[in-house]
C-alpha positions, -999 to 999 in steps of 0.1 A, spaced: 394 66 241 425 46 232 424 19 206 442 -12 219 457 -37 195 430 -62 205 402 -37 197 419 -28 163 420 -65 155 383 -70 163 374 -39 142 395 -52 113 380 -87 115 345 -74 119 349 -46 93 334 -66 65 305 -78 87 298 -42 97 298 -30 61 274 -59 51 252 -51 81 251 -14 71 242 -23 35 215 -47 47 201 -21 71 199 6 45 183 -18 21 158 -29 47 148 6 57 144 16 20 123 -15 12 102 -9 43 95 27 33 86 16 -2 63 -11 11 45 14 34 41 38 5 28 10 -17 2 0 9 -9 36 14 -14 40 -24 -33 8 -26 -55 18 3 -63 51 -14 -71 32 -46 -95 9 -28 -112 39 -12 -116 56 -47 -129 23 -61 -154 21 -33 -167 56 -39 -169 49 -77 -189 17 -70 -212 35 -46 -219 61 -74 -226 33 -99 -249 15 -74 -269 48 -71 -272 52 -109 -282 16 -114 -308 18 -87 -324 48 -103 -324 31 -137 -340 0 -122 -366 21 -105 -374 39 -138 -376 6 -157 -399 -8 -130 -422 22 -132 -424 21 -170 -430 -17 -168 -459 -11 -144 -474 17 -165 -473 -5 -196 -490 -33 -178 -518 -10 -165 -526 3 -200 
């Protein structure tokens, strides 16, 4: 491929634009990857929080049942 003077002029004039575009593109890709990683971490955190809350609900339900049983026994006596 032969570079004509007109093509060289276009490359020279558009060089800054190409450099800015490349910088923007690299920045965009990097930020997109960071955003995806952040969303994945937050999703995992929400899942762990849900499991923890389910465990707490089970414990609180058992405590409530025990309290109710003791309350019924004390009323019957």
